[in-house]
PQR file with spaces between the fields and no chain letter, atoms N, CA, C, O and H, PARSE charges and radii, in Angstrom:
ATOM       1  N    MET     1     -11.227    0.691   -5.519 -0.4000 1.5000
ATOM       2  CA   MET     1      -9.946    0.066   -5.246 -0.0000 2.0000
ATOM       3  C    MET     1      -9.157    0.868   -4.212  0.5500 1.7000
ATOM       4  O    MET     1      -8.538    0.298   -3.314 -0.5500 1.4000
ATOM       5  N    ILE     2      -9.185    2.187   -4.346 -0.4000 1.5000
ATOM       6  CA   ILE     2      -8.417    3.006   -3.408 -0.0000 2.0000
ATOM       7  C    ILE     2      -8.906    2.808   -1.979  0.5500 1.7000
ATOM       8  O    ILE     2      -8.109    2.825   -1.041 -0.5500 1.4000
ATOM       9  H    ILE     2      -9.688    2.650   -5.076  0.4000 1.0000
ATOM      10  N    ASP     3     -10.218    2.619   -1.808 -0.4000 1.5000
ATOM      11  CA   ASP     3     -10.751    2.402   -0.468 -0.0000 2.0000
ATOM      12  C    ASP     3     -10.213    1.112    0.137  0.5500 1.7000
ATOM      13  O    ASP     3      -9.900    1.063    1.326 -0.5500 1.4000
ATOM      14  H    ASP     3     -10.865    2.605   -2.570  0.4000 1.0000
ATOM      15  N    ARG     4     -10.106    0.070   -0.677 -0.4000 1.5000
ATOM      16  CA   ARG     4      -9.569   -1.207   -0.191 -0.0000 2.0000
ATOM      17  C    ARG     4      -8.098   -1.076    0.180  0.5500 1.7000
ATOM      18  O    ARG     4      -7.664   -1.611    1.200 -0.5500 1.4000
ATOM      19  H    ARG     4     -10.361    0.109   -1.643  0.4000 1.0000
ATOM      20  N    VAL     5      -7.331   -0.370   -0.641 -0.4000 1.5000
ATOM      21  CA   VAL     5      -5.909   -0.166   -0.347 -0.0000 2.0000
ATOM      22  C    VAL     5      -5.761    0.631    0.952  0.5500 1.7000
ATOM      23  O    VAL     5      -4.948    0.280    1.807 -0.5500 1.4000
ATOM      24  H    VAL     5      -7.683    0.065   -1.470  0.4000 1.0000
ATOM      25  N    CYS     6      -6.533    1.685    1.095 -0.4000 1.5000
ATOM      26  CA   CYS     6      -6.468    2.498    2.320 -0.0000 2.0000
ATOM      27  C    CYS     6      -6.815    1.657    3.550  0.5500 1.7000
ATOM      28  O    CYS     6      -6.185    1.793    4.598 -0.5500 1.4000
ATOM      29  H    CYS     6      -7.193    1.970    0.400  0.4000 1.0000
ATOM      30  N    LYS     7      -7.805    0.800    3.418 -0.4000 1.5000
ATOM      31  CA   LYS     7      -8.204   -0.050    4.544 -0.0000 2.0000
ATOM      32  C    LYS     7      -7.086   -1.022    4.915  0.5500 1.7000
ATOM      33  O    LYS     7      -6.814   -1.227    6.098 -0.5500 1.4000
ATOM      34  H    LYS     7      -8.318    0.689    2.566  0.4000 1.0000
ATOM      35  N    VAL     8      -6.441   -1.617    3.924 -0.4000 1.5000
ATOM      36  CA   VAL     8      -5.320   -2.526    4.189 -0.0000 2.0000
ATOM      37  C    VAL     8      -4.210   -1.783    4.926  0.5500 1.7000
ATOM      38  O    VAL     8      -3.686   -2.272    5.927 -0.5500 1.4000
ATOM      39  H    VAL     8      -6.662   -1.451    2.963  0.4000 1.0000
ATOM      40  N    ILE     9      -3.858   -0.613    4.433 -0.4000 1.5000
ATOM      41  CA   ILE     9      -2.772    0.160    5.049 -0.0000 2.0000
ATOM      42  C    ILE     9      -3.152    0.595    6.457  0.5500 1.7000
ATOM      43  O    ILE     9      -2.325    0.554    7.368 -0.5500 1.4000
ATOM      44  H    ILE     9      -4.284   -0.216    3.620  0.4000 1.0000
ATOM      45  N    SER    10      -4.379    1.003    6.633 -0.4000 1.5000
ATOM      46  CA   SER    10      -4.871    1.370    7.957 -0.0000 2.0000
ATOM      47  C    SER    10      -4.730    0.212    8.936  0.5500 1.7000
ATOM      48  O    SER    10      -4.303    0.397   10.076 -0.5500 1.4000
ATOM      49  H    SER    10      -5.051    1.036    5.893  0.4000 1.0000
ATOM      50  N    ASN    11      -5.095   -0.984    8.480 -0.4000 1.5000
ATOM      51  CA   ASN    11      -4.999   -2.165    9.346 -0.0000 2.0000
ATOM      52  C    ASN    11      -3.550   -2.517    9.670  0.5500 1.7000
ATOM      53  O    ASN    11      -3.224   -2.802   10.822 -0.5500 1.4000
ATOM      54  H    ASN    11      -5.442   -1.134    7.554  0.4000 1.0000
ATOM      55  N    VAL    12      -2.687   -2.499    8.669 -0.4000 1.5000
ATOM      56  CA   VAL    12      -1.287   -2.868    8.884 -0.0000 2.0000
ATOM      57  C    VAL    12      -0.588   -1.876    9.814  0.5500 1.7000
ATOM      58  O    VAL    12       0.183   -2.272   10.688 -0.5500 1.4000
ATOM      59  H    VAL    12      -2.952   -2.267    7.733  0.4000 1.0000
ATOM      60  N    LEU    13      -0.859   -0.606    9.624 -0.4000 1.5000
ATOM      61  CA   LEU    13      -0.168    0.428   10.402 -0.0000 2.0000
ATOM      62  C    LEU    13      -0.896    0.790   11.692  0.5500 1.7000
ATOM      63  O    LEU    13      -0.396    1.573   12.500 -0.5500 1.4000
ATOM      64  H    LEU    13      -1.486   -0.284    8.914  0.4000 1.0000
ATOM      65  N    ASN    14      -2.081    0.211   11.876 -0.4000 1.5000
ATOM      66  CA   ASN    14      -2.899    0.538   13.048 -0.0000 2.0000
ATOM      67  C    ASN    14      -3.111    2.049   13.140  0.5500 1.7000
ATOM      68  O    ASN    14      -2.940    2.671   14.188 -0.5500 1.4000
ATOM      69  H    ASN    14      -2.486   -0.425   11.220  0.4000 1.0000
ATOM      70  N    GLU    15      -3.489    2.599   12.002 -0.4000 1.5000
ATOM      71  CA   GLU    15      -3.709    4.039   11.843 -0.0000 2.0000
ATOM      72  C    GLU    15      -5.177    4.237   11.486  0.5500 1.7000
ATOM      73  O    GLU    15      -5.717    3.454   10.704 -0.5500 1.4000
ATOM      74  H    GLU    15      -3.628    2.094   11.150  0.4000 1.0000
ATOM      75  N    PRO    16      -5.850    5.264   12.036 -0.5600 1.5000
ATOM      76  CA   PRO    16      -7.259    5.478   11.684  0.2800 2.0000
ATOM      77  C    PRO    16      -7.452    5.599   10.173  0.5500 1.7000
ATOM      78  O    PRO    16      -6.674    6.258    9.483 -0.5500 1.4000
ATOM      79  N    LEU    17      -8.500    4.954    9.679 -0.4000 1.5000
ATOM      80  CA   LEU    17      -8.774    4.950    8.247 -0.0000 2.0000
ATOM      81  C    LEU    17      -8.930    6.363    7.697  0.5500 1.7000
ATOM      82  O    LEU    17      -8.534    6.628    6.562 -0.5500 1.4000
ATOM      83  H    LEU    17      -9.132    4.419   10.239  0.4000 1.0000
ATOM      84  N    ASP    18      -9.495    7.263    8.476 -0.4000 1.5000
ATOM      85  CA   ASP    18      -9.692    8.631    7.985 -0.0000 2.0000
ATOM      86  C    ASP    18      -8.381    9.417    7.876  0.5500 1.7000
ATOM      87  O    ASP    18      -8.374   10.546    7.387 -0.5500 1.4000
ATOM      88  H    ASP    18      -9.817    7.047    9.398  0.4000 1.0000
ATOM      89  N    GLN    19      -7.282    8.826    8.325 -0.4000 1.5000
ATOM      90  CA   GLN    19      -5.968    9.454    8.200 -0.0000 2.0000
ATOM      91  C    GLN    19      -5.190    8.959    6.977  0.5500 1.7000
ATOM      92  O    GLN    19      -4.078    9.416    6.712 -0.5500 1.4000
ATOM      93  H    GLN    19      -7.287    7.908    8.722  0.4000 1.0000
ATOM      94  N    ILE    20      -5.793    8.015    6.232 -0.4000 1.5000
ATOM      95  CA   ILE    20      -5.146    7.412    5.074 -0.0000 2.0000
ATOM      96  C    ILE    20      -5.880    7.853    3.811  0.5500 1.7000
ATOM      97  O    ILE    20      -7.098    7.705    3.711 -0.5500 1.4000
ATOM      98  H    ILE    20      -6.696    7.644    6.448  0.4000 1.0000
ATOM      99  N    ASP    21      -5.138    8.393    2.851 -0.4000 1.5000
ATOM     100  CA   ASP    21      -5.735    8.769    1.564 -0.0000 2.0000
ATOM     101  C    ASP    21      -4.712    8.543    0.458  0.5500 1.7000
ATOM     102  O    ASP    21      -3.642    7.985    0.702 -0.5500 1.4000
ATOM     103  H    ASP    21      -4.148    8.513    2.932  0.4000 1.0000
ATOM     104  N    GLU    22      -5.037    8.970   -0.740 -0.4000 1.5000
ATOM     105  CA   GLU    22      -4.183    8.705   -1.897 -0.0000 2.0000
ATOM     106  C    GLU    22      -2.776    9.290   -1.752  0.5500 1.7000
ATOM     107  O    GLU    22      -1.823    8.770   -2.332 -0.5500 1.4000
ATOM     108  H    GLU    22      -5.906    9.423   -0.938  0.4000 1.0000
ATOM     109  N    SER    23      -2.649   10.362   -0.982 -0.4000 1.5000
ATOM     110  CA   SER    23      -1.338   11.002   -0.833 -0.0000 2.0000
ATOM     111  C    SER    23      -0.505   10.428    0.311  0.5500 1.7000
ATOM     112  O    SER    23       0.648   10.822    0.491 -0.5500 1.4000
ATOM     113  H    SER    23      -3.423   10.784   -0.510  0.4000 1.0000
ATOM     114  N    THR    24      -1.072    9.507    1.083 -0.4000 1.5000
ATOM     115  CA   THR    24      -0.339    8.909    2.190 -0.0000 2.0000
ATOM     116  C    THR    24       0.847    8.114    1.659  0.5500 1.7000
ATOM     117  O    THR    24       0.717    7.334    0.716 -0.5500 1.4000
ATOM     118  H    THR    24      -2.009    9.187    0.937  0.4000 1.0000
ATOM     119  N    SER    25       2.011    8.327    2.281 -0.4000 1.5000
ATOM     120  CA   SER    25       3.223    7.647    1.807 -0.0000 2.0000
ATOM     121  C    SER    25       4.186    7.422    2.964  0.5500 1.7000
ATOM     122  O    SER    25       3.963    7.882    4.084 -0.5500 1.4000
ATOM     123  H    SER    25       2.117    8.961    3.047  0.4000 1.0000
ATOM     124  N    SER    26       5.249    6.712    2.665 -0.4000 1.5000
ATOM     125  CA   SER    26       6.289    6.489    3.666 -0.0000 2.0000
ATOM     126  C    SER    26       6.977    7.802    4.041  0.5500 1.7000
ATOM     127  O    SER    26       7.580    7.903    5.109 -0.5500 1.4000
ATOM     128  H    SER    26       5.430    6.339    1.755  0.4000 1.0000
ATOM     129  N    ALA    27       6.889    8.793    3.179 -0.4000 1.5000
ATOM     130  CA   ALA    27       7.524   10.090    3.446 -0.0000 2.0000
ATOM     131  C    ALA    27       6.728   10.940    4.436  0.5500 1.7000
ATOM     132  O    ALA    27       7.299   11.785    5.125 -0.5500 1.4000
ATOM     133  H    ALA    27       6.399    8.711    2.311  0.4000 1.0000
ATOM     134  N    ASN    28       5.412   10.722    4.509 -0.4000 1.5000
ATOM     135  CA   ASN    28       4.611   11.582    5.384 -0.0000 2.0000
ATOM     136  C    ASN    28       3.887   10.837    6.504  0.5500 1.7000
ATOM     137  O    ASN    28       3.050   11.414    7.198 -0.5500 1.4000
ATOM     138  H    ASN    28       4.948   10.036    3.948  0.4000 1.0000
ATOM     139  N    LEU    29       4.209    9.558    6.678 -0.4000 1.5000
ATOM     140  CA   LEU    29       3.610    8.785    7.762 -0.0000 2.0000
ATOM     141  C    LEU    29       4.719    8.001    8.461  0.5500 1.7000
ATOM     142  O    LEU    29       5.236    7.021    7.924 -0.5500 1.4000
ATOM     143  H    LEU    29       4.889    9.089    6.115  0.4000 1.0000
ATOM     144  N    ASP    30       5.073    8.445    9.661 -0.4000 1.5000
ATOM     145  CA   ASP    30       6.206    7.862   10.383 -0.0000 2.0000
ATOM     146  C    ASP    30       6.083    6.362   10.603  0.5500 1.7000
ATOM     147  O    ASP    30       7.090    5.653   10.601 -0.5500 1.4000
ATOM     148  H    ASP    30       4.652    9.241   10.097  0.4000 1.0000
ATOM     149  N    LYS    31       4.865    5.868   10.793 -0.4000 1.5000
ATOM     150  CA   LYS    31       4.666    4.436   11.040 -0.0000 2.0000
ATOM     151  C    LYS    31       5.035    3.581    9.827  0.5500 1.7000
ATOM     152  O    LYS    31       5.269    2.381    9.969 -0.5500 1.4000
ATOM     153  H    LYS    31       4.047    6.444   10.795  0.4000 1.0000
ATOM     154  N    TRP    32       5.088    4.180    8.647 -0.4000 1.5000
ATOM     155  CA   TRP    32       5.373    3.451    7.408 -0.0000 2.0000
ATOM     156  C    TRP    32       6.888    3.364    7.231  0.5500 1.7000
ATOM     157  O    TRP    32       7.471    4.107    6.442 -0.5500 1.4000
ATOM     158  H    TRP    32       4.898    5.155    8.532  0.4000 1.0000
ATOM     159  N    ASP    33       7.514    2.457    7.966 -0.4000 1.5000
ATOM     160  CA   ASP    33       8.955    2.252    7.846 -0.0000 2.0000
ATOM     161  C    ASP    33       9.227    1.060    6.920  0.5500 1.7000
ATOM     162  O    ASP    33       8.301    0.523    6.312 -0.5500 1.4000
ATOM     163  H    ASP    33       7.040    1.853    8.607  0.4000 1.0000
ATOM     164  N    SER    34      10.484    0.650    6.813 -0.4000 1.5000
ATOM     165  CA   SER    34      10.829   -0.401    5.844 -0.0000 2.0000
ATOM     166  C    SER    34      10.195   -1.746    6.189  0.5500 1.7000
ATOM     167  O    SER    34       9.779   -2.479    5.291 -0.5500 1.4000
ATOM     168  H    SER    34      11.237    1.086    7.307  0.4000 1.0000
ATOM     169  N    LEU    35      10.118   -2.075    7.457 -0.4000 1.5000
ATOM     170  CA   LEU    35       9.484   -3.336    7.851 -0.0000 2.0000
ATOM     171  C    LEU    35       7.983   -3.293    7.582  0.5500 1.7000
ATOM     172  O    LEU    35       7.417   -4.240    7.036 -0.5500 1.4000
ATOM     173  H    LEU    35      10.456   -1.480    8.186  0.4000 1.0000
ATOM     174  N    LYS    36       7.350   -2.205    7.961 -0.4000 1.5000
ATOM     175  CA   LYS    36       5.908   -2.061    7.709 -0.0000 2.0000
ATOM     176  C    LYS    36       5.625   -2.019    6.218  0.5500 1.7000
ATOM     177  O    LYS    36       4.565   -2.459    5.772 -0.5500 1.4000
ATOM     178  H    LYS    36       7.810   -1.436    8.403  0.4000 1.0000
ATOM     179  N    HIS    37       6.571   -1.491    5.439 -0.4000 1.5000
ATOM     180  CA   HIS    37       6.390   -1.445    3.988 -0.0000 2.0000
ATOM     181  C    HIS    37       6.195   -2.854    3.432  0.5500 1.7000
ATOM     182  O    HIS    37       5.298   -3.093    2.623 -0.5500 1.4000
ATOM     183  H    HIS    37       7.432   -1.133    5.801  0.4000 1.0000
ATOM     184  N    MET    38       7.035   -3.775    3.868 -0.4000 1.5000
ATOM     185  CA   MET    38       6.908   -5.155    3.389 -0.0000 2.0000
ATOM     186  C    MET    38       5.585   -5.763    3.852  0.5500 1.7000
ATOM     187  O    MET    38       4.948   -6.506    3.105 -0.5500 1.4000
ATOM     188  H    MET    38       7.763   -3.581    4.525  0.4000 1.0000
ATOM     189  N    ASN    39       5.172   -5.452    5.078 -0.4000 1.5000
ATOM     190  CA   ASN    39       3.881   -5.940    5.573 -0.0000 2.0000
ATOM     191  C    ASN    39       2.727   -5.379    4.754  0.5500 1.7000
ATOM     192  O    ASN    39       1.761   -6.085    4.466 -0.5500 1.4000
ATOM     193  H    ASN    39       5.690   -4.848    5.685  0.4000 1.0000
ATOM     194  N    ILE    40       2.832   -4.107    4.381 -0.4000 1.5000
ATOM     195  CA   ILE    40       1.794   -3.476    3.551 -0.0000 2.0000
ATOM     196  C    ILE    40       1.727   -4.173    2.196  0.5500 1.7000
ATOM     197  O    ILE    40       0.642   -4.527    1.734 -0.5500 1.4000
ATOM     198  H    ILE    40       3.617   -3.534    4.615  0.4000 1.0000
ATOM     199  N    ILE    41       2.869   -4.369    1.564 -0.4000 1.5000
ATOM     200  CA   ILE    41       2.893   -4.988    0.240 -0.0000 2.0000
ATOM     201  C    ILE    41       2.318   -6.398    0.299  0.5500 1.7000
ATOM     202  O    ILE    41       1.510   -6.772   -0.551 -0.5500 1.4000
ATOM     203  H    ILE    41       3.750   -4.082    1.940  0.4000 1.0000
ATOM     204  N    LEU    42       2.723   -7.178    1.287 -0.4000 1.5000
ATOM     205  CA   LEU    42       2.200   -8.545    1.422 -0.0000 2.0000
ATOM     206  C    LEU    42       0.697   -8.545    1.659  0.5500 1.7000
ATOM     207  O    LEU    42      -0.018   -9.383    1.109 -0.5500 1.4000
ATOM     208  H    LEU    42       3.380   -6.874    1.977  0.4000 1.0000
ATOM     209  N    ALA    43       0.213   -7.617    2.470 -0.4000 1.5000
ATOM     210  CA   ALA    43      -1.224   -7.535    2.748 -0.0000 2.0000
ATOM     211  C    ALA    43      -2.003   -7.108    1.503  0.5500 1.7000
ATOM     212  O    ALA    43      -3.091   -7.623    1.246 -0.5500 1.4000
ATOM     213  H    ALA    43       0.793   -6.936    2.917  0.4000 1.0000
ATOM     214  N    VAL    44      -1.454   -6.180    0.737 -0.4000 1.5000
ATOM     215  CA   VAL    44      -2.095   -5.746   -0.509 -0.0000 2.0000
ATOM     216  C    VAL    44      -2.133   -6.910   -1.503  0.5500 1.7000
ATOM     217  O    VAL    44      -3.154   -7.144   -2.150 -0.5500 1.4000
ATOM     218  H    VAL    44      -0.570   -5.762    0.946  0.4000 1.0000
ATOM     219  N    GLU    45      -1.027   -7.633   -1.620 -0.4000 1.5000
ATOM     220  CA   GLU    45      -0.988   -8.789   -2.519 -0.0000 2.0000
ATOM     221  C    GLU    45      -2.049   -9.811   -2.136  0.5500 1.7000
ATOM     222  O    GLU    45      -2.736  -10.360   -2.997 -0.5500 1.4000
ATOM     223  H    GLU    45      -0.197   -7.443   -1.095  0.4000 1.0000
ATOM     224  N    GLN    46      -2.177  -10.060   -0.847 -0.4000 1.5000
ATOM     225  CA   GLN    46      -3.178  -11.025   -0.378 -0.0000 2.0000
ATOM     226  C    GLN    46      -4.597  -10.515   -0.637  0.5500 1.7000
ATOM     227  O    GLN    46      -5.451  -11.270   -1.103 -0.5500 1.4000
ATOM     228  H    GLN    46      -1.619   -9.614   -0.147  0.4000 1.0000
ATOM     229  N    GLU    47      -4.847   -9.263   -0.342 -0.4000 1.5000
ATOM     230  CA   GLU    47      -6.182   -8.672   -0.525 -0.0000 2.0000
ATOM     231  C    GLU    47      -6.634   -8.730   -1.983  0.5500 1.7000
ATOM     232  O    GLU    47      -7.798   -9.011   -2.266 -0.5500 1.4000
ATOM     233  H    GLU    47      -4.153   -8.651    0.037  0.4000 1.0000
ATOM     234  N    PHE    48      -5.709   -8.462   -2.905 -0.4000 1.5000
ATOM     235  CA   PHE    48      -6.067   -8.364   -4.315 -0.0000 2.0000
ATOM     236  C    PHE    48      -5.704   -9.606   -5.127  0.5500 1.7000
ATOM     237  O    PHE    48      -5.994   -9.669   -6.322 -0.5500 1.4000
ATOM     238  H    PHE    48      -4.763   -8.233   -2.676  0.4000 1.0000
ATOM     239  N    GLY    49      -5.075  -10.590   -4.492 -0.4000 1.5000
ATOM     240  CA   GLY    49      -4.718  -11.808   -5.202 -0.0000 2.0000
ATOM     241  C    GLY    49      -3.717  -11.582   -6.313  0.5500 1.7000
ATOM     242  O    GLY    49      -3.816  -12.173   -7.388 -0.5500 1.4000
ATOM     243  H    GLY    49      -4.839  -10.539   -3.522  0.4000 1.0000
ATOM     244  N    VAL    50      -2.746  -10.714   -6.040 -0.4000 1.5000
ATOM     245  CA   VAL    50      -1.713  -10.392   -7.032 -0.0000 2.0000
ATOM     246  C    VAL    50      -0.341  -10.634   -6.418  0.5500 1.7000
ATOM     247  O    VAL    50      -0.213  -10.901   -5.223 -0.5500 1.4000
ATOM     248  H    VAL    50      -2.666  -10.234   -5.166  0.4000 1.0000
ATOM     249  N    GLN    51       0.668  -10.535   -7.252 -0.4000 1.5000
ATOM     250  CA   GLN    51       2.046  -10.605   -6.761 -0.0000 2.0000
ATOM     251  C    GLN    51       2.877   -9.589   -7.538  0.5500 1.7000
ATOM     252  O    GLN    51       2.931   -9.614   -8.768 -0.5500 1.4000
ATOM     253  H    GLN    51       0.564  -10.318   -8.223  0.4000 1.0000
ATOM     254  N    PHE    52       3.521   -8.698   -6.793 -0.4000 1.5000
ATOM     255  CA   PHE    52       4.386   -7.696   -7.402 -0.0000 2.0000
ATOM     256  C    PHE    52       5.797   -8.262   -7.501  0.5500 1.7000
ATOM     257  O    PHE    52       6.223   -9.034   -6.642 -0.5500 1.4000
ATOM     258  H    PHE    52       3.477   -8.678   -5.794  0.4000 1.0000
ATOM     259  N    ASP    53       6.527   -7.876   -8.560 -0.4000 1.5000
ATOM     260  CA   ASP    53       7.914   -8.309   -8.603 -0.0000 2.0000
ATOM     261  C    ASP    53       8.724   -7.457   -7.619  0.5500 1.7000
ATOM     262  O    ASP    53       8.320   -6.357   -7.243 -0.5500 1.4000
ATOM     263  H    ASP    53       6.181   -7.249   -9.258  0.4000 1.0000
ATOM     264  N    GLU    54       9.855   -7.987   -7.223 -0.4000 1.5000
ATOM     265  CA   GLU    54      10.639   -7.387   -6.152 -0.0000 2.0000
ATOM     266  C    GLU    54      11.043   -5.948   -6.445  0.5500 1.7000
ATOM     267  O    GLU    54      10.995   -5.095   -5.559 -0.5500 1.4000
ATOM     268  H    GLU    54      10.183   -8.881   -7.529  0.4000 1.0000
ATOM     269  N    GLU    55      11.435   -5.678   -7.670 -0.4000 1.5000
ATOM     270  CA   GLU    55      11.849   -4.327   -8.035 -0.0000 2.0000
ATOM     271  C    GLU    55      10.696   -3.328   -7.897  0.5500 1.7000
ATOM     272  O    GLU    55      10.880   -2.212   -7.411 -0.5500 1.4000
ATOM     273  H    GLU    55      11.474   -6.371   -8.390  0.4000 1.0000
ATOM     274  N    LEU    56       9.516   -3.745   -8.330 -0.4000 1.5000
ATOM     275  CA   LEU    56       8.340   -2.880   -8.229 -0.0000 2.0000
ATOM     276  C    LEU    56       7.965   -2.627   -6.772  0.5500 1.7000
ATOM     277  O    LEU    56       7.613   -1.506   -6.402 -0.5500 1.4000
ATOM     278  H    LEU    56       9.366   -4.651   -8.725  0.4000 1.0000
ATOM     279  N    MET    57       8.041   -3.666   -5.949 -0.4000 1.5000
ATOM     280  CA   MET    57       7.684   -3.550   -4.526 -0.0000 2.0000
ATOM     281  C    MET    57       8.383   -2.392   -3.850  0.5500 1.7000
ATOM     282  O    MET    57       7.777   -1.647   -3.079 -0.5500 1.4000
ATOM     283  H    MET    57       8.327   -4.576   -6.249  0.4000 1.0000
ATOM     284  N    LEU    58       9.654   -2.246   -4.143 -0.4000 1.5000
ATOM     285  CA   LEU    58      10.458   -1.224   -3.481 -0.0000 2.0000
ATOM     286  C    LEU    58       9.990    0.185   -3.814  0.5500 1.7000
ATOM     287  O    LEU    58      10.186    1.109   -3.025 -0.5500 1.4000
ATOM     288  H    LEU    58      10.146   -2.850   -4.769  0.4000 1.0000
ATOM     289  N    GLY    59       9.377    0.353   -4.971 -0.4000 1.5000
ATOM     290  CA   GLY    59       8.922    1.673   -5.387 -0.0000 2.0000
ATOM     291  C    GLY    59       7.502    2.019   -4.994  0.5500 1.7000
ATOM     292  O    GLY    59       7.055    3.144   -5.219 -0.5500 1.4000
ATOM     293  H    GLY    59       9.218   -0.398   -5.613  0.4000 1.0000
ATOM     294  N    LEU    60       6.789    1.076   -4.415 -0.4000 1.5000
ATOM     295  CA   LEU    60       5.387    1.311   -4.059 -0.0000 2.0000
ATOM     296  C    LEU    60       5.305    1.978   -2.685  0.5500 1.7000
ATOM     297  O    LEU    60       4.898    1.361   -1.700 -0.5500 1.4000
ATOM     298  H    LEU    60       7.152    0.162   -4.233  0.4000 1.0000
ATOM     299  N    ILE    61       5.697    3.241   -2.644 -0.4000 1.5000
ATOM     300  CA   ILE    61       5.857    3.931   -1.366 -0.0000 2.0000
ATOM     301  C    ILE    61       4.730    4.912   -1.043  0.5500 1.7000
ATOM     302  O    ILE    61       4.866    5.756   -0.157 -0.5500 1.4000
ATOM     303  H    ILE    61       6.028    3.742   -3.443  0.4000 1.0000
ATOM     304  N    SER    62       3.622    4.795   -1.768 -0.4000 1.5000
ATOM     305  CA   SER    62       2.463    5.630   -1.443 -0.0000 2.0000
ATOM     306  C    SER    62       1.189    4.896   -1.851  0.5500 1.7000
ATOM     307  O    SER    62       1.215    3.964   -2.654 -0.5500 1.4000
ATOM     308  H    SER    62       3.511    4.110   -2.488  0.4000 1.0000
ATOM     309  N    VAL    63       0.095    5.335   -1.286 -0.4000 1.5000
ATOM     310  CA   VAL    63      -1.203    4.754   -1.648 -0.0000 2.0000
ATOM     311  C    VAL    63      -1.428    4.923   -3.147  0.5500 1.7000
ATOM     312  O    VAL    63      -1.851    3.982   -3.818 -0.5500 1.4000
ATOM     313  H    VAL    63       0.074    6.092   -0.633  0.4000 1.0000
ATOM     314  N    GLY    64      -1.153    6.102   -3.674 -0.4000 1.5000
ATOM     315  CA   GLY    64      -1.367    6.371   -5.098 -0.0000 2.0000
ATOM     316  C    GLY    64      -0.563    5.453   -5.997  0.5500 1.7000
ATOM     317  O    GLY    64      -1.068    4.974   -7.012 -0.5500 1.4000
ATOM     318  H    GLY    64      -0.809    6.866   -3.129  0.4000 1.0000
ATOM     319  N    LEU    65       0.696    5.202   -5.628 -0.4000 1.5000
ATOM     320  CA   LEU    65       1.548    4.323   -6.437 -0.0000 2.0000
ATOM     321  C    LEU    65       1.079    2.873   -6.360  0.5500 1.7000
ATOM     322  O    LEU    65       1.147    2.145   -7.350 -0.5500 1.4000
ATOM     323  H    LEU    65       1.107    5.591   -4.803  0.4000 1.0000
ATOM     324  N    ILE    66       0.606    2.452   -5.197 -0.4000 1.5000
ATOM     325  CA   ILE    66       0.075    1.095   -5.053 -0.0000 2.0000
ATOM     326  C    ILE    66      -1.164    0.922   -5.925  0.5500 1.7000
ATOM     327  O    ILE    66      -1.297   -0.082   -6.625 -0.5500 1.4000
ATOM     328  H    ILE    66       0.550    3.043   -4.392  0.4000 1.0000
ATOM     329  N    VAL    67      -2.064    1.892   -5.885 -0.4000 1.5000
ATOM     330  CA   VAL    67      -3.282    1.830   -6.691 -0.0000 2.0000
ATOM     331  C    VAL    67      -2.929    1.800   -8.183  0.5500 1.7000
ATOM     332  O    VAL    67      -3.519    1.034   -8.946 -0.5500 1.4000
ATOM     333  H    VAL    67      -1.956    2.707   -5.316  0.4000 1.0000
ATOM     334  N    ALA    68      -1.974    2.627   -8.594 -0.4000 1.5000
ATOM     335  CA   ALA    68      -1.559    2.656  -10.000 -0.0000 2.0000
ATOM     336  C    ALA    68      -0.994    1.294  -10.431  0.5500 1.7000
ATOM     337  O    ALA    68      -1.288    0.813  -11.525 -0.5500 1.4000
ATOM     338  H    ALA    68      -1.495    3.249   -7.974  0.4000 1.0000
ATOM     339  N    ALA    69      -0.185    0.680   -9.563 -0.4000 1.5000
ATOM     340  CA   ALA    69       0.388   -0.633   -9.881 -0.0000 2.0000
ATOM     341  C    ALA    69      -0.704   -1.691   -9.989  0.5500 1.7000
ATOM     342  O    ALA    69      -0.659   -2.545  -10.875 -0.5500 1.4000
ATOM     343  H    ALA    69       0.053    1.070   -8.674  0.4000 1.0000
ATOM     344  N    LEU    70      -1.670   -1.640   -9.104 -0.4000 1.5000
ATOM     345  CA   LEU    70      -2.785   -2.594   -9.165 -0.0000 2.0000
ATOM     346  C    LEU    70      -3.591   -2.403  -10.452  0.5500 1.7000
ATOM     347  O    LEU    70      -4.006   -3.378  -11.078 -0.5500 1.4000
ATOM     348  H    LEU    70      -1.707   -0.947   -8.384  0.4000 1.0000
ATOM     349  N    ASN    71      -3.809   -1.162  -10.838 -0.4000 1.5000
ATOM     350  CA   ASN    71      -4.525   -0.886  -12.085 -0.0000 2.0000
ATOM     351  C    ASN    71      -3.763   -1.454  -13.287  0.5500 1.7000
ATOM     352  O    ASN    71      -4.369   -1.999  -14.209 -0.5500 1.4000
ATOM     353  H    ASN    71      -3.472   -0.370  -10.329  0.4000 1.0000
ATOM     354  N    GLU    72      -2.437   -1.323  -13.273 -0.4000 1.5000
ATOM     355  CA   GLU    72      -1.615   -1.873  -14.355 -0.0000 2.0000
ATOM     356  C    GLU    72      -1.734   -3.386  -14.422  0.5500 1.7000
ATOM     357  O    GLU    72      -1.815   -3.951  -15.512 -0.5500 1.4000
ATOM     358  H    GLU    72      -1.945   -0.880  -12.523  0.4000 1.0000
ATOM     359  N    LEU    73      -1.747   -4.050  -13.275 -0.4000 1.5000
ATOM     360  CA   LEU    73      -1.856   -5.504  -13.248 -0.0000 2.0000
ATOM     361  C    LEU    73      -3.203   -5.984  -13.771  0.5500 1.7000
ATOM     362  O    LEU    73      -3.301   -7.069  -14.343 -0.5500 1.4000
ATOM     363  H    LEU    73      -1.681   -3.591  -12.389  0.4000 1.0000
ATOM     364  N    GLU    74      -4.233   -5.181  -13.576 -0.4000 1.5000
ATOM     365  CA   GLU    74      -5.579   -5.556  -14.014 -0.0000 2.0000
ATOM     366  C    GLU    74      -5.735   -5.396  -15.527  0.5500 1.7000
ATOM     367  O    GLU    74      -6.601   -6.033  -16.128 -0.5500 1.4000
ATOM     368  H    GLU    74      -4.153   -4.299  -13.111  0.4000 1.0000
ATOM     369  N    ASN    75      -4.918   -4.565  -16.140 -0.4000 1.5000
ATOM     370  CA   ASN    75      -5.044   -4.307  -17.593 -0.0000 2.0000
ATOM     371  C    ASN    75      -4.215   -5.248  -18.406  0.5500 1.7000
ATOM     372  O    ASN    75      -4.210   -5.164  -19.634 -0.5500 1.4000
ATOM     373  H    ASN    75      -4.215   -4.048  -15.652  0.4000 1.0000
């Protein structure tokens, strides 16, 4: 799952895949701004066929947090 999330983020941000890992976040990647954040969330939702509620979306500011949220939705 983490590989798929990293690939989505890499595509949205036009960032090399090898530069994206579980610790990648809006705090340490300048390209991940508020507009790109919404694009990332929408792309993740489409990739995994899920929908996050609005409050949760705002907190999904790292690859690790996105993966954790997806794991919660699957359980």
